[in-house]
C-alpha positions as CSV (number, residue, x, y, z in Angstrom):
1,A,0.1,0.0,-0.1
2,V,2.9,2.2,0.6
3,D,4.0,2.2,-2.8
4,S,0.6,3.4,-4.2
5,H,0.4,6.7,-5.8
6,M,-2.6,7.8,-3.1
7,V,-0.7,7.0,-0.3
8,R,2.6,8.8,-1.5
9,Q,0.4,11.7,-2.0
10,I,-1.1,11.6,1.2
11,F,2.2,11.8,2.8
12,Q,3.5,14.6,0.6
13,N,0.6,16.6,1.3
14,L,0.9,16.0,5.2
15,T,4.6,16.4,5.0
16,I,3.9,20.0,3.5
17,K,1.1,21.2,5.9
18,Q,3.6,19.9,8.6
19,G,6.4,22.2,7.3
20,R,4.1,25.0,6.9
21,K,2.9,24.6,10.5
22,Y,6.5,24.8,11.6
23,D,7.5,27.6,9.6
24,D,4.8,29.6,11.6
25,P,6.3,32.2,14.7
26,Y,3.6,30.5,16.9
27,S,5.2,26.9,16.4
28,T,8.0,28.4,19.0
29,R,6.1,27.1,21.5
30,Y,6.7,23.4,20.5
31,I,10.2,24.1,21.1
32,P,10.6,23.4,24.9
33,D,8.4,20.0,24.8
34,F,10.8,18.8,22.0
35,I,13.7,19.6,23.9
36,R,12.4,17.6,26.6
37,Y,11.0,14.5,24.9
38,H,14.2,14.3,22.9
39,K,16.7,15.1,25.9
40,I,18.5,17.6,23.7
41,N,21.7,19.0,25.5
42,M,21.3,22.7,24.7
43,D,24.7,23.1,26.0
44,E,25.8,21.8,22.7
45,V,23.4,24.5,20.7
46,A,25.2,27.7,19.2
47,D,22.3,30.0,19.6
48,H,19.8,30.8,22.7
49,I,16.3,29.1,22.5
50,S,15.1,32.5,22.3
51,S,16.5,33.3,19.0
52,F,14.5,30.9,16.9
53,R,11.9,32.6,14.8
54,N,10.2,29.2,14.5
55,F,10.3,25.4,15.1
56,N,11.7,24.7,11.7
57,E,15.0,26.9,12.5
58,F,15.4,25.3,15.8
59,F,15.1,21.8,14.1
60,Y,18.1,22.5,12.1
61,R,19.9,24.3,14.6
62,K,23.5,24.9,14.5
63,L,25.8,23.4,17.3
64,K,28.6,25.3,19.0
65,P,32.3,24.5,17.4
66,G,33.6,21.5,18.5
67,M,30.6,19.8,20.1
68,R,30.8,16.7,17.9
69,T,33.5,14.9,16.5
70,L,33.2,14.4,12.5
71,S,35.4,11.4,12.5
72,S,37.2,8.5,14.5
73,E,40.0,6.2,14.3
74,D,37.8,3.4,16.0
75,S,36.2,1.5,12.7
76,L,33.5,0.4,15.1
77,I,32.1,3.8,15.3
78,C,29.5,5.2,13.0
79,V,29.7,9.3,12.7
80,S,26.0,10.3,11.9
81,P,25.8,14.0,10.4
82,A,22.2,14.6,12.4
83,D,21.0,13.8,15.7
84,C,18.7,10.6,15.2
85,R,17.1,7.7,16.8
86,L,18.2,4.2,15.2
87,N,15.6,1.6,14.8
88,V,16.4,-1.7,13.9
89,F,14.6,-5.1,13.4
90,A,16.3,-8.5,14.5
91,T,15.1,-9.8,10.9
92,V,13.0,-8.8,8.3
93,E,10.6,-11.2,8.9
């Protein structure tokens, strides 16, 4: 069902609608709850929370210089260019 044109169109429309909602200055009210829920370390963020004009600006926030290592000598470490949560499944079944 996910491959159907109708489903893709619904997801696209929802994405556009959500993007517009988070471009609105009123959307800054969602930032504190987002920080708490995702346990974002604000000590790493370059700008103060009050400087963001909308939620989308906060979502692609800049970090202070030196806050994240971009590479590693350890081959078991994978560097992610974005904050995220990893979801995995033991098998495809």
